[in-house]
Backbone as JSON, one array per atom type, in Angstrom:
{
  "sequence": "MFGTLALALASGFALLLGALPYGSAAQPSRDDVVTIHVATNGFHTDILVPSVTAIRDWRPLLEASPITRAASDAPMIAFGWGSQSAYTELGAITDLSPRLLLKAAAFDASVVHVQPVAAVRAGPNLLSLNVTQAGYRALVDHIEQSLQYGPGGSPIVLEGLTHGLGDAFLRGRDRFWLLRSCNVWVGEGLRKAGLPVGLWTPLAQSLMWSLSWKAPVVARP",
  "N": [[135.07, 103.73, 148.7], [134.0, 106.28, 149.21], [131.42, 105.48, 149.88], [131.87, 104.05, 152.26], [132.82, 106.07, 153.91], [130.59, 107.76, 153.96], [128.76, 106.08, 155.25], [129.98, 105.84, 157.75], [129.87, 108.49, 158.65], [127.1, 108.87, 158.7], [126.41, 106.99, 160.64], [127.73, 108.01, 162.88], [126.38, 110.46, 163.13], [123.8, 109.52, 163.71], [124.23, 108.31, 166.2], [124.96, 110.54, 167.73], [122.68, 112.18, 167.48], [120.76, 110.47, 168.57], [121.56, 110.41, 171.22], [120.96, 112.87, 172.27], [119.46, 114.53, 174.95], [116.1, 113.87, 175.81], [113.16, 115.51, 176.62], [112.35, 116.8, 179.94], [113.43, 116.71, 183.33], [111.45, 115.78, 186.13], [111.27, 117.48, 189.22], [111.8, 116.08, 192.16], [110.32, 116.33, 195.43], [111.58, 116.48, 198.82], [110.29, 114.48, 200.25], [109.4, 112.88, 198.29], [111.28, 111.6, 196.84], [113.28, 109.11, 195.2], [116.33, 107.55, 195.13], [118.34, 106.41, 192.54], [120.8, 104.54, 190.64], [123.13, 104.54, 187.92], [125.34, 102.4, 186.44], [128.38, 101.66, 184.72], [130.52, 99.51, 182.78], [131.99, 100.3, 180.72], [131.16, 99.21, 178.3], [128.71, 98.22, 178.79], [125.67, 98.89, 180.6], [124.09, 99.14, 183.83], [121.13, 99.35, 185.85], [120.78, 100.46, 189.11], [118.87, 99.87, 191.92], [116.99, 100.53, 194.97], [116.66, 97.8, 197.26], [114.39, 97.53, 198.81], [111.51, 99.42, 198.94], [108.63, 101.5, 199.59], [107.26, 101.18, 197.29], [108.18, 98.92, 195.89], [109.23, 95.73, 196.86], [111.99, 93.96, 196.36], [113.04, 91.63, 197.35], [111.72, 89.05, 197.29], [112.15, 88.4, 194.61], [114.93, 88.1, 194.53], [115.1, 85.87, 196.12], [114.17, 83.93, 194.48], [116.16, 82.64, 193.12], [118.66, 80.26, 193.99], [121.2, 81.26, 194.09], [121.21, 84.1, 194.36], [119.72, 84.23, 196.61], [121.17, 84.04, 198.96], [122.05, 86.59, 199.38], [119.86, 88.17, 199.9], [119.36, 90.22, 201.62], [120.72, 92.4, 200.73], [121.28, 95.91, 200.25], [120.9, 97.16, 197.79], [120.07, 96.49, 194.33], [121.35, 95.52, 191.22], [120.2, 95.76, 187.96], [120.33, 94.37, 184.76], [120.01, 93.98, 181.2], [119.92, 91.92, 178.3], [121.37, 90.13, 175.45], [121.0, 86.65, 175.61], [122.98, 84.81, 174.77], [125.34, 86.41, 174.43], [125.49, 87.7, 176.93], [125.75, 85.63, 178.8], [127.92, 84.2, 177.94], [129.95, 85.91, 177.39], [132.73, 86.88, 178.82], [134.59, 88.93, 178.78], [135.21, 91.82, 176.71], [136.98, 91.01, 174.82], [136.27, 88.44, 174.35], [134.35, 88.48, 172.48], [132.99, 87.08, 169.64], [132.62, 86.33, 166.1], [130.5, 84.5, 165.92], [128.99, 84.89, 168.3], [128.3, 87.56, 167.92], [126.78, 87.44, 165.58], [124.65, 85.83, 166.43], [123.49, 87.41, 168.4], [122.71, 89.58, 166.86], [120.75, 88.43, 165.39], [118.23, 88.49, 166.64], [118.35, 87.35, 169.33], [117.35, 85.39, 172.22], [116.38, 87.08, 175.21], [117.77, 88.02, 178.42], [117.46, 88.85, 181.89], [119.68, 90.26, 184.05], [120.54, 89.86, 187.39], [121.94, 91.33, 190.17], [122.83, 91.34, 193.44], [123.79, 94.12, 195.47], [126.07, 95.12, 197.76], [127.18, 97.55, 198.56], [127.22, 100.85, 197.29], [129.6, 102.42, 195.44], [131.06, 105.48, 194.82], [132.41, 106.72, 191.77], [134.18, 107.03, 188.59], [132.58, 105.6, 186.87], [129.92, 105.64, 187.58], [126.72, 107.05, 188.05], [124.55, 108.87, 190.13], [121.12, 109.39, 190.63], [118.12, 111.27, 191.2], [114.72, 110.4, 191.29], [111.16, 110.85, 190.99], [108.62, 109.32, 193.08], [106.54, 108.38, 191.51], [107.87, 108.22, 189.09], [109.77, 106.27, 189.74], [108.07, 104.11, 190.15], [107.23, 103.67, 187.53], [109.65, 102.87, 186.43], [110.07, 100.49, 187.84], [107.93, 99.01, 186.76], [108.87, 98.81, 184.15], [111.1, 97.13, 184.45], [109.88, 94.83, 185.51], [108.15, 94.14, 183.42], [109.94, 93.26, 181.59], [110.56, 90.73, 182.2], [110.03, 87.18, 181.93], [107.46, 85.06, 183.18], [106.7, 82.19, 185.17], [104.21, 79.5, 185.41], [103.26, 79.8, 188.05], [103.53, 82.45, 188.51], [106.03, 83.32, 189.21], [109.34, 84.62, 188.47], [111.33, 83.22, 185.8], [114.04, 81.35, 186.46], [117.29, 80.96, 185.15], [118.85, 78.22, 185.56], [121.97, 77.63, 187.1], [123.38, 79.5, 185.61], [125.62, 82.05, 185.95], [127.83, 84.76, 186.76], [129.51, 84.24, 188.75], [129.51, 85.97, 190.89], [127.67, 86.07, 192.88], [125.41, 86.52, 191.48], [122.55, 86.21, 189.25], [120.66, 84.92, 186.43], [117.66, 85.7, 184.77], [114.87, 84.66, 182.8], [114.19, 86.59, 179.96], [111.65, 88.67, 178.38], [111.41, 90.0, 175.84], [112.98, 90.04, 172.55], [116.47, 90.34, 171.84], [118.33, 92.61, 169.86], [120.71, 94.25, 167.67], [120.01, 96.96, 167.35], [118.47, 97.41, 169.52], [119.89, 97.42, 172.18], [121.53, 96.46, 175.29], [122.06, 98.88, 176.52], [120.23, 100.57, 175.32], [117.91, 99.52, 176.41], [118.25, 100.25, 179.12], [118.18, 103.04, 178.8], [115.53, 103.34, 177.93], [114.11, 102.59, 180.25], [114.92, 104.61, 182.03], [113.91, 106.91, 180.81], [111.18, 106.39, 181.07], [111.06, 106.67, 183.77], [111.07, 109.35, 184.01], [113.34, 110.81, 183.43], [115.51, 112.93, 181.51], [116.6, 111.53, 178.76], [118.41, 110.41, 175.9], [116.76, 109.31, 172.87], [117.8, 107.1, 171.58], [120.24, 105.11, 172.6], [122.58, 103.25, 172.05], [125.19, 102.72, 172.87], [127.25, 102.49, 175.78], [128.68, 104.78, 176.35], [127.27, 106.81, 175.0], [124.87, 106.79, 176.4], [125.65, 107.46, 179.07], [126.76, 109.96, 178.61], [124.5, 111.33, 177.7], [122.92, 111.33, 180.05], [124.59, 112.79, 181.78], [124.48, 115.3, 180.72], [121.93, 116.57, 181.04], [120.3, 115.36, 182.96], [119.18, 115.18, 186.42], [121.69, 114.8, 188.14], [122.83, 113.61, 191.21], [125.12, 112.85, 192.4], [128.39, 113.0, 191.48], [131.43, 111.67, 190.0]],
  "CA": [[135.66, 104.59, 149.72], [133.01, 107.3, 149.54], [130.31, 104.82, 150.56], [132.28, 103.74, 153.63], [132.88, 107.34, 154.64], [129.21, 108.22, 154.15], [128.16, 105.23, 156.26], [130.58, 106.2, 159.03], [129.33, 109.79, 159.04], [125.69, 108.67, 159.04], [126.35, 106.27, 161.92], [128.12, 108.95, 163.92], [125.29, 111.42, 163.29], [122.7, 108.83, 164.38], [124.6, 108.14, 167.6], [124.9, 111.85, 168.37], [121.29, 112.62, 167.54], [120.04, 109.6, 169.5], [121.97, 110.66, 172.6], [120.48, 114.16, 172.75], [118.44, 114.31, 175.98], [114.72, 114.1, 175.39], [112.29, 115.85, 177.74], [112.93, 117.45, 181.1], [113.25, 115.91, 184.54], [110.63, 116.27, 187.23], [112.06, 117.76, 190.41], [111.11, 115.49, 193.31], [110.48, 116.95, 196.74], [112.36, 115.66, 199.74], [109.49, 113.33, 200.66], [108.93, 112.16, 197.08], [112.45, 111.2, 196.06], [113.92, 107.8, 195.24], [117.65, 107.65, 194.49], [118.78, 105.25, 191.77], [122.15, 104.71, 190.11], [123.46, 103.91, 186.65], [126.75, 102.0, 186.45], [128.86, 101.13, 183.44], [131.87, 98.95, 182.73], [132.59, 100.79, 179.49], [130.39, 98.8, 177.13], [127.4, 97.77, 179.27], [125.19, 99.66, 181.75], [123.11, 98.54, 184.74], [120.36, 100.24, 186.72], [120.81, 100.04, 190.5], [117.7, 100.38, 192.63], [116.91, 100.02, 196.35], [116.03, 96.48, 197.38], [113.08, 97.65, 199.44], [110.86, 100.72, 199.12], [107.18, 101.34, 199.72], [106.73, 100.87, 195.97], [108.53, 97.55, 195.48], [110.16, 94.91, 197.65], [112.6, 93.05, 195.4], [113.63, 90.47, 198.0], [111.19, 87.79, 196.76], [112.8, 88.09, 193.34], [116.25, 87.56, 194.86], [114.93, 84.54, 196.71], [113.77, 82.98, 193.44], [117.35, 81.89, 192.72], [119.49, 79.87, 195.13], [122.46, 82.02, 194.07], [120.99, 85.43, 194.92], [119.0, 84.1, 197.89], [122.1, 84.24, 200.08], [122.27, 88.03, 199.57], [118.55, 88.81, 199.77], [119.32, 91.39, 202.49], [121.54, 93.47, 200.15], [120.5, 97.15, 200.2], [120.66, 97.58, 196.41], [120.11, 95.46, 193.3], [121.66, 95.97, 189.87], [119.48, 95.06, 186.91], [120.79, 94.56, 183.39], [119.23, 93.25, 180.21], [120.71, 91.74, 177.09], [121.36, 88.88, 174.71], [121.35, 85.51, 176.45], [124.26, 84.23, 174.34], [126.45, 87.31, 174.74], [125.53, 88.01, 178.36], [126.16, 84.49, 179.61], [129.15, 83.62, 177.42], [130.95, 86.95, 177.17], [133.38, 87.27, 180.05], [135.25, 90.21, 178.51], [134.95, 92.26, 175.34], [137.87, 90.25, 173.95], [135.64, 87.15, 174.06], [133.34, 88.66, 171.44], [133.33, 86.33, 168.44], [131.61, 86.49, 165.05], [129.34, 83.66, 166.21], [128.17, 85.57, 169.29], [127.77, 88.78, 167.32], [125.73, 87.07, 164.63], [123.5, 85.32, 167.16], [122.84, 88.54, 169.05], [122.09, 90.41, 165.83], [119.63, 87.69, 164.8], [117.12, 88.45, 167.58], [118.61, 86.34, 170.35], [116.53, 85.45, 173.42], [116.92, 88.03, 176.18], [117.82, 87.67, 179.83], [117.61, 89.94, 182.85], [120.75, 89.94, 184.99], [120.23, 90.35, 188.74], [123.14, 91.33, 190.98], [122.74, 92.05, 194.73], [124.88, 95.07, 195.66], [126.23, 95.38, 199.19], [127.48, 98.97, 198.77], [127.41, 101.64, 196.07], [130.83, 103.21, 195.58], [131.19, 106.55, 193.83], [133.56, 106.59, 190.89], [133.97, 107.57, 187.24], [131.66, 104.77, 186.1], [128.63, 105.58, 188.26], [125.96, 108.28, 188.24], [123.42, 108.75, 191.04], [120.07, 110.28, 190.16], [116.87, 111.28, 191.94], [113.47, 110.35, 190.53], [109.96, 110.9, 191.83], [108.08, 108.0, 193.36], [105.8, 107.97, 190.32], [108.87, 107.82, 188.11], [110.34, 104.99, 190.15], [107.05, 103.08, 189.9], [107.28, 103.38, 186.09], [110.88, 102.11, 186.21], [109.78, 99.15, 188.34], [107.1, 98.36, 185.75], [109.74, 98.51, 183.0], [111.9, 95.94, 184.79], [108.99, 93.67, 185.66], [107.62, 93.78, 182.12], [111.02, 92.67, 180.8], [110.74, 89.36, 182.68], [109.05, 86.14, 181.71], [107.03, 84.47, 184.44], [106.22, 80.82, 185.07], [102.79, 79.28, 185.71], [102.92, 80.28, 189.39], [103.74, 83.89, 188.6], [107.4, 83.62, 189.61], [110.26, 84.74, 187.34], [111.97, 81.97, 185.38], [115.48, 81.4, 186.72], [118.13, 80.12, 184.3], [119.63, 77.49, 186.56], [123.4, 77.41, 186.89], [124.02, 80.58, 184.88], [126.08, 83.1, 186.84], [129.19, 85.24, 186.55], [130.28, 83.86, 189.92], [129.58, 87.11, 191.8], [126.41, 86.07, 193.62], [124.41, 87.03, 190.55], [121.75, 85.2, 188.57], [120.0, 85.34, 185.19], [116.25, 85.38, 184.66], [114.41, 84.65, 181.41], [113.61, 87.84, 179.51], [110.45, 88.56, 177.55], [111.61, 90.48, 174.47], [114.17, 89.61, 171.83], [117.58, 91.28, 171.74], [119.02, 92.78, 168.58], [121.74, 95.27, 167.79], [119.44, 98.29, 167.48], [117.9, 97.5, 170.88], [120.94, 96.82, 172.99], [121.38, 96.57, 176.74], [122.07, 100.3, 176.88], [118.94, 101.11, 174.88], [116.94, 99.09, 177.43], [118.44, 101.11, 180.28], [117.67, 104.35, 178.44], [114.06, 103.27, 177.92], [113.64, 102.6, 181.63], [115.17, 105.91, 182.65], [112.94, 107.86, 180.26], [109.9, 106.1, 181.73], [111.18, 107.19, 185.14], [110.98, 110.8, 183.95], [114.64, 111.43, 183.25], [115.78, 113.33, 180.13], [117.59, 110.62, 178.18], [118.28, 110.3, 174.45], [115.82, 108.32, 172.38], [118.5, 105.9, 171.12], [121.56, 105.13, 173.25], [123.09, 101.87, 171.96], [126.5, 102.6, 173.5], [127.32, 102.95, 177.17], [129.19, 106.15, 176.37], [126.22, 107.75, 174.6], [123.89, 106.86, 177.48], [126.2, 108.2, 180.2], [126.87, 111.36, 178.17], [123.15, 111.88, 177.68], [122.53, 111.57, 181.43], [125.43, 113.81, 182.39], [124.2, 116.6, 180.14], [120.69, 117.23, 181.44], [119.6, 114.67, 184.05], [119.5, 115.73, 187.74], [122.68, 113.94, 188.8], [123.02, 114.05, 192.59], [126.49, 112.5, 192.83], [129.31, 112.85, 190.35], [132.75, 111.21, 190.43]],
  "C": [[134.65, 105.64, 150.18], [131.84, 106.69, 150.31], [130.63, 104.5, 152.01], [132.31, 104.99, 154.49], [131.48, 107.86, 154.95], [128.52, 107.41, 155.24], [128.67, 105.58, 157.65], [130.01, 107.52, 159.54], [127.86, 109.66, 159.46], [125.54, 107.97, 160.38], [126.69, 107.21, 163.07], [127.03, 109.97, 164.19], [124.12, 110.79, 164.04], [123.0, 108.65, 165.87], [124.5, 109.46, 168.36], [123.47, 112.31, 168.54], [120.5, 111.79, 168.56], [120.35, 109.87, 170.95], [121.48, 112.0, 173.13], [119.35, 113.96, 173.75], [117.06, 114.71, 175.5], [113.86, 114.38, 176.62], [113.04, 116.57, 178.84], [112.58, 116.66, 182.35], [112.31, 116.58, 185.51], [111.52, 116.46, 188.45], [111.35, 117.22, 191.64], [111.33, 116.3, 194.58], [111.22, 115.99, 197.66], [111.61, 114.39, 200.13], [109.08, 112.45, 199.49], [110.08, 111.49, 196.33], [112.83, 109.74, 196.27], [115.24, 107.94, 194.49], [118.0, 106.32, 193.82], [120.17, 105.54, 191.24], [122.25, 104.03, 188.74], [124.96, 103.65, 186.64], [127.13, 101.43, 185.09], [130.24, 100.51, 183.61], [132.57, 99.36, 181.44], [131.86, 100.37, 178.23], [128.98, 98.32, 177.51], [127.0, 98.65, 180.45], [124.16, 98.86, 182.53], [122.36, 99.66, 185.45], [120.39, 99.65, 188.13], [119.65, 100.69, 191.24], [117.71, 99.85, 194.06], [116.2, 98.67, 196.4], [114.61, 96.57, 197.92], [112.68, 99.12, 199.48], [109.37, 100.44, 199.33], [106.55, 100.92, 198.4], [106.99, 99.42, 195.59], [109.53, 96.93, 196.44], [110.7, 93.84, 196.7], [113.12, 91.77, 196.04], [113.02, 89.14, 197.54], [111.81, 87.4, 195.42], [114.2, 87.52, 193.58], [116.15, 86.14, 195.39], [114.5, 83.49, 195.7], [114.94, 82.13, 192.97], [118.17, 81.5, 193.94], [120.8, 80.65, 195.2], [122.26, 83.37, 194.75], [120.3, 85.38, 196.28], [119.91, 84.41, 199.08], [122.33, 85.72, 200.37], [120.95, 88.8, 199.47], [118.4, 90.01, 200.69], [120.19, 92.53, 201.95], [120.7, 94.74, 200.0], [120.14, 97.61, 198.79], [120.7, 96.36, 195.49], [120.44, 96.12, 191.98], [120.91, 95.1, 188.87], [120.12, 95.41, 185.56], [119.97, 93.69, 182.46], [120.11, 93.06, 178.98], [120.52, 90.4, 176.44], [121.77, 87.73, 175.62], [122.72, 84.95, 176.07], [125.42, 85.11, 174.75], [126.6, 87.52, 176.24], [126.1, 86.86, 179.17], [127.48, 83.88, 179.15], [130.29, 84.62, 177.31], [131.54, 87.39, 178.5], [134.06, 88.62, 179.95], [135.0, 90.56, 177.06], [135.83, 91.5, 174.35], [137.3, 88.88, 173.59], [134.61, 87.25, 172.93], [133.79, 88.0, 170.15], [132.29, 86.61, 167.36], [130.35, 85.68, 165.31], [128.41, 84.34, 167.21], [127.52, 86.82, 168.71], [126.62, 88.48, 166.38], [124.48, 86.6, 165.37], [122.75, 86.45, 167.84], [122.1, 89.4, 168.03], [120.84, 89.75, 165.27], [118.52, 87.46, 165.83], [117.26, 87.3, 168.58], [117.6, 86.48, 171.49], [117.19, 86.4, 174.42], [116.91, 87.45, 177.58], [117.89, 88.95, 180.65], [118.63, 89.48, 183.89], [120.43, 90.61, 186.32], [121.47, 90.21, 189.61], [122.89, 92.05, 192.31], [123.98, 92.91, 194.94], [124.95, 95.45, 197.13], [126.47, 96.86, 199.48], [127.69, 99.63, 197.41], [128.6, 102.55, 196.28], [130.92, 104.23, 194.45], [132.45, 106.35, 193.02], [133.22, 107.09, 189.51], [132.95, 106.79, 186.42], [130.27, 104.67, 186.73], [128.02, 106.98, 188.36], [124.8, 107.98, 189.18], [122.39, 109.8, 190.68], [118.84, 110.16, 191.05], [115.7, 111.24, 190.98], [112.31, 110.47, 191.5], [109.5, 109.46, 192.1], [107.26, 107.48, 192.19], [106.76, 107.51, 189.23], [109.49, 106.47, 188.45], [109.35, 103.86, 189.91], [107.06, 102.69, 188.41], [108.53, 102.58, 185.75], [110.71, 100.68, 186.69], [108.95, 98.37, 187.33], [107.93, 97.95, 184.54], [110.56, 97.25, 183.25], [111.01, 94.7, 184.84], [108.45, 93.2, 184.32], [108.68, 93.19, 181.19], [111.25, 91.21, 181.17], [109.66, 88.44, 182.14], [108.71, 85.5, 183.06], [106.49, 83.06, 184.19], [104.76, 80.72, 185.43], [102.36, 79.82, 187.07], [103.11, 81.77, 189.57], [105.13, 84.29, 189.04], [108.28, 83.79, 188.38], [110.95, 83.42, 187.05], [113.48, 82.1, 185.53], [116.2, 80.47, 185.74], [119.15, 79.43, 185.2], [121.09, 77.34, 186.14], [124.11, 78.5, 186.14], [124.35, 81.72, 185.83], [127.46, 83.56, 186.4], [130.08, 84.94, 187.76], [130.4, 84.96, 190.95], [128.31, 87.2, 192.64], [125.24, 86.56, 192.8], [123.65, 85.89, 189.89], [121.14, 85.81, 187.3], [118.56, 84.84, 185.19], [115.84, 85.47, 183.19], [113.75, 85.98, 181.07], [112.42, 87.61, 178.58], [110.72, 88.91, 176.09], [112.87, 89.9, 173.85], [115.21, 90.74, 171.8], [118.01, 91.4, 170.29], [119.85, 94.04, 168.65], [121.19, 96.68, 167.94], [118.7, 98.49, 168.8], [118.84, 96.75, 171.81], [120.62, 96.96, 174.47], [121.29, 98.03, 177.17], [120.8, 101.02, 176.42], [117.87, 100.76, 175.9], [117.05, 99.96, 178.68], [117.88, 102.5, 179.99], [116.15, 104.39, 178.43], [113.5, 103.36, 179.34], [113.8, 103.95, 182.3], [114.23, 106.98, 182.1], [111.56, 107.65, 180.88], [109.89, 106.63, 183.16], [111.14, 108.71, 185.18], [112.29, 111.52, 183.8], [114.85, 111.81, 181.78], [116.93, 112.54, 179.53], [117.35, 110.55, 176.68], [117.37, 109.16, 174.03], [116.49, 107.04, 171.9], [119.93, 105.96, 171.63], [122.16, 103.72, 173.22], [124.43, 101.65, 172.64], [126.45, 103.1, 174.93], [127.75, 104.41, 177.22], [128.1, 107.16, 176.0], [125.17, 107.88, 175.69], [124.42, 107.7, 178.64], [126.37, 109.68, 179.85], [125.52, 112.04, 178.18], [122.68, 112.22, 179.09], [123.31, 112.73, 182.04], [125.06, 115.21, 181.91], [123.01, 117.29, 180.82], [119.99, 116.59, 182.63], [120.04, 115.26, 185.39], [120.43, 114.8, 188.52], [122.94, 114.47, 190.2], [124.41, 113.68, 193.12], [127.32, 112.25, 191.59], [130.65, 112.35, 190.87], [133.66, 112.38, 190.77]]
}
């Protein structure tokens, strides 16, 4: 009983400590700003970025898959990262099975989820943030370095894998495991972009709380 309580307290302390914002945000000037968004469904987070800026044109990446090609003119793209097994087989949190959990915990292959976004709608599950162009360039590098590329330099599309929302999955480079979850990946990218985000944010709630505390949020629900 004592051991279980101690473990629960230690886990709670680690989650709280990991979510404490690290660093301070650079304040972009009007001509230096790029607006990005972080969206959550309660257990997973995505980074939403403009499809086209002077720093990166993501349309060729959308055109790599026949599914996302149809929406290559979308103004925004949502990027997510995670376990291939859980991401492609988990339709809802109720679908989580011991088999999926065990496979994800055992260093499952990773995927990058790509979702064209026609419009960004403000709400309780979305934060909009400003970053500098240098910060956005670092975030772009984070996303690109999470992808595997084929012999021709194009991302590797996982054919036929989709959630049916005009989205596609690309082969990821790193392995997924429970201490480096989808939300940790998002936190890593945002810190590289110069935002004050906790060093370890395995839960969507801890990541969003960390951002809400100190990051320069430009639009709140």
